C-alpha positions in Angstrom: -0.8 133.4 26.2 1.1 133.7 29.0 4.1 131.9 29.5 3.8 131.9 33.7 1.0 131.8 36.1 1.2 131.6 39.8 -0.8 129.6 41.6 -2.0 130.2 45.2 -2.3 127.0 47.2 -5.5 127.0 49.3 -6.3 123.5 50.6 -4.9 124.2 54.1 -8.1 126.8 54.1 -10.4 126.8 51.4 -10.0 122.8 51.0 -10.1 121.9 54.8 -13.2 124.5 55.6 -15.8 122.0 54.2 -14.3 118.5 54.7 -15.5 116.1 57.8 -12.6 115.3 58.7 -11.3 117.1 61.2 -7.1 117.3 60.6 -5.2 117.9 63.7 -3.2 121.4 64.2 0.1 119.2 63.2 -1.4 117.5 60.3 -2.5 121.3 58.8 1.4 122.7 59.5 2.2 120.1 57.7 -0.1 120.2 54.8 1.3 123.6 54.2 5.2 123.0 54.8 5.0 120.4 52.2 3.1 122.6 49.5 6.0 125.1 50.4 7.7 122.4 49.3 6.8 121.8 46.2 6.8 125.1 45.5 3.9 126.6 46.3 4.6 130.4 47.2 1.2 132.0 48.2 -0.9 129.5 50.4 -3.7 130.1 52.3 -3.5 129.1 55.4 -6.0 129.6 57.3 -9.7 131.1 58.1 -10.7 133.7 61.2 -14.0 133.0 61.3 -16.4 132.1 63.9 -15.5 128.3 65.2 -19.1 127.4 65.7 -20.0 128.0 61.9 -16.8 126.7 60.9 -15.1 123.7 63.0 -12.3 123.4 61.2 -11.0 126.9 61.1 -10.9 126.9 65.3 -7.5 126.4 65.2 -6.7 129.1 62.8 -4.0 131.0 65.7 -2.5 127.7 66.3 -1.7 127.0 62.9 -0.2 130.4 62.3 2.1 130.4 64.9 3.3 127.0 64.7 4.6 127.1 60.8 8.1 127.5 60.2 9.9 130.9 59.1 9.0 130.4 55.3 11.2 132.6 53.5 9.7 133.8 50.2 6.7 132.6 50.5 3.3 134.4 51.5 0.9 133.6 54.0 -2.8 134.2 53.6 -5.6 134.2 56.3 -8.9 135.0 55.1 -11.4 136.9 56.9 -15.0 138.1 56.5 -15.3 141.3 58.8 -13.1 143.3 61.2 -13.2 141.1 63.8 -11.4 138.4 61.8 -9.1 141.3 60.1 -7.8 141.9 63.8 -7.6 138.3 64.7 -5.7 138.0 61.2 -3.3 140.5 62.3 -2.6 139.9 65.5 -0.7 136.6 63.9 2.0 136.4 61.3 0.1 136.2 58.5 1.3 138.4 55.5 -1.6 139.0 53.3 -5.5 139.4 54.5 -7.7 137.3 52.0 -11.2 139.0 52.1 -14.4 138.0 51.0 -16.8 139.9 49.6 -20.6 138.6 47.9 -21.9 139.1 44.6 -25.2 138.5 45.6 -27.3 139.2 48.3 -28.4 135.9 49.1 -25.2 134.6 49.4 -23.9 137.6 51.5 -26.5 136.8 54.0 -25.9 133.1 54.5 -22.1 133.7 54.8 -21.3 136.4 56.0 -25.0 137.6 57.3 -24.4 141.3 55.2 -26.0 142.0 52.1 -23.7 142.5 49.1 -23.6 146.4 49.4 -22.4 145.7 53.1 -20.0 143.0 52.0 -18.4 145.8 49.9 -18.3 148.0 52.4 -16.6 146.0 55.0 -13.9 144.8 52.6 -12.8 148.7 51.9 -13.0 148.8 55.4 -10.4 145.8 56.2 -8.3 146.6 53.1 -7.3 150.0 55.0 -7.1 148.5 57.9 -4.6 146.0 56.6 -2.6 148.8 55.3 -2.0 150.7 58.0 -0.8 147.7 59.7 1.5 147.5 56.8 -0.1 144.1 55.4 -1.0 143.0 51.9 -4.8 142.8 51.5 -6.6 141.3 48.3 -10.0 140.9 47.8 -12.3 137.6 46.2 -16.1 138.6 44.6 -17.7 134.9 45.5 -20.5 133.8 43.9 -19.4 135.8 40.3 -20.4 133.2 37.7 -24.1 132.3 40.2 -25.6 131.8 43.5 -26.9 129.3 45.3 -29.9 131.2 46.5 -30.3 134.3 44.0 -29.4 132.4 40.5 -27.7 134.3 37.8 -25.1 137.2 38.9 -25.0 140.0 36.2 -21.6 140.5 35.1 -22.0 143.8 35.1 -23.0 143.8 38.6 -20.0 142.1 39.3 -17.8 144.9 37.4 -19.1 147.3 39.2 -18.4 146.1 43.0 -14.9 145.5 41.4 -14.8 149.4 40.3 -15.8 150.0 43.8 -13.2 147.7 45.4 -10.3 148.7 43.7 -10.7 151.9 44.8 -9.6 150.5 48.0 -5.8 149.6 47.4 -5.8 146.0 47.2 -3.3 143.8 45.5 -5.5 142.0 43.6 -9.3 141.0 42.6 -10.3 137.6 42.4 -13.1 136.2 40.7 -15.0 133.0 42.7 -17.2 130.5 41.3 -18.3 129.4 44.4 -20.5 126.7 43.0 -18.7 125.6 39.8 -21.1 126.8 37.6 -19.7 128.6 35.3 -18.2 127.6 31.8 -15.6 129.1 29.3 -18.2 131.5 28.0 -19.0 132.8 31.7 -15.4 133.2 32.6 -15.1 135.2 29.2 -18.6 137.4 29.9 -17.1 138.5 33.8 -13.9 138.7 33.5 -13.7 140.7 30.1 -16.6 142.5 32.2 -13.9 142.7 35.0 -11.3 143.4 33.4 -13.3 146.8 31.0 -14.1 148.2 34.7 -10.4 147.7 36.5 -7.8 147.5 33.9 -5.3 148.2 36.0 -5.9 145.7 38.4 -4.5 141.9 38.3 -7.0 139.2 38.1 -7.1 136.3 40.0 -9.7 133.3 39.1 -11.2 130.5 41.6 -12.9 127.9 40.1 -14.7 124.9 41.6 -15.4 121.4 39.9 -18.6 120.8 40.6 -19.9 120.0 37.5 -16.4 119.3 35.4 -15.4 122.5 34.3 -12.9 124.0 37.1 -9.2 123.4 35.0 -11.0 124.5 31.1 -12.6 127.4 32.8 -8.8 128.1 34.6 -7.4 127.9 30.9 -9.8 130.3 29.9 -8.8 132.6 32.7 -5.5 132.3 31.7 -5.8 133.3 28.2 -8.0 136.2 28.8 -4.8 137.1 31.2 -5.6 135.9 34.7 -2.5 136.9 36.5 -3.2 134.1 39.0 -5.3 130.8 39.8 -6.2 129.0 42.9 -6.3 125.7 43.3 -6.4 122.6 45.9 -4.5 119.7 46.8 -6.5 117.2 45.9 -9.2 118.8 44.7 -10.4 118.9 48.1 -12.6 122.1 49.7 -16.2 123.8 49.0 -18.2 126.1 50.9 -19.9 125.4 53.8 -22.9 127.7 53.1 -23.2 127.3 49.1 -25.6 124.1 49.2 -23.9 122.1 46.7 -20.5 123.8 46.2 -17.9 120.6 45.9 -14.3 120.7 45.8 -11.7 122.9 44.4 -9.7 122.7 41.2 -7.4 119.8 42.1 -3.8 121.5 41.9 -3.0 118.6 40.1 -4.8 118.7 37.4 -4.4 121.8 36.8 -0.6 121.5 36.8 -0.5 118.8 34.2 -1.8 120.7 31.3 0.2 123.4 32.0 3.4 122.0 32.5 2.6 119.8 29.4 2.1 122.9 27.9 5.5 124.5 28.9 3.5 127.4 31.4 5.9 127.3 34.6 4.6 127.6 37.3 7.4 126.7 39.7 5.3 123.9 41.4 6.6 120.2 41.2 3.9 118.1 39.9 5.5 114.9 41.5 5.4 116.6 44.8 1.7 117.7 44.7 0.6 114.4 44.0 2.6 113.1 46.4 1.0 115.2 48.8 -1.8 114.6 47.7 -1.9 110.7 48.2 -0.4 112.1 51.9 -3.5 113.7 52.2 -5.7 111.2 51.1 -4.8 108.8 53.5 -3.9 111.3 56.4 -8.2 111.9 55.6 -9.1 108.1 55.4 -10.6 108.5 51.7 -10.0 108.7 47.8 -9.6 112.6 47.3 -11.4 114.1 43.8 -8.3 114.8 42.3 -8.2 112.5 39.2 -4.1 113.4 38.2 -3.1 111.9 41.5 -4.7 108.9 41.2 -4.0 108.2 37.2 -0.9 106.1 36.0 1.9 108.6 35.5 2.7 110.4 31.9 5.3 112.7 31.5 4.5 116.2 31.9 6.6 117.7 29.5 5.4 117.1 26.1 8.0 116.0 22.9 8.3 118.2 20.5 
């Protein structure tokens, strides 16, 4: 098992995009800054998508321009197509997060493109980012199951990963967009992708829709995942995937990692404080459990 794992914080993008409460630009910037102060070193800050379809992300450029200099922090902007990539490259984001779909049904619903077309688009965007001197990574969404097409073959996901790897992204992420995966599913998909792209760092993105998110993240880490996504408070989901509820809560993931002595560089207490602040801003109780539970030592006694 790894002694350290990287956490990508996604609350300011994937977290907010599916919430009915609309945060102001200033509140989004504060959320990013609080996460950075808590130790986060890679963070999604915005999504460069059609504001008519995702109004929560309409101020992407304003958020990026309003962020202070974040030394040692990699900011990520999500893009779905060339237009989004061009918008992102006009900002200061360090890294483009490209999304492809493992199924035709979700590809059409989310991007208006078939699965194969999303891969072709991603290859083009990765080249565009590299030409501009920016990093680019790619997430294979609905890699464990689709709300429209049902089961997704691990070998289909692996074949997509192989084609994407040829374009030279810094990593490939496996996304459980609707939270259907179990640890056994994680093993099947992860191992198929690892065999197809043995030298590519793999990130994993889990939703906690069916209360399997932390178990899935733990399994992925044991299998060798380099990075895990998480969202402060457990907020988020995909507006184009029916039933896709919140992401794995950052605090819920940090607690077992800390108890196991696995380093993340993040302060659990600071993340809990930020989750509580975010809940007060949004005027609701957030899904994350650890931020609502009594405190218990995050370091296990021998």
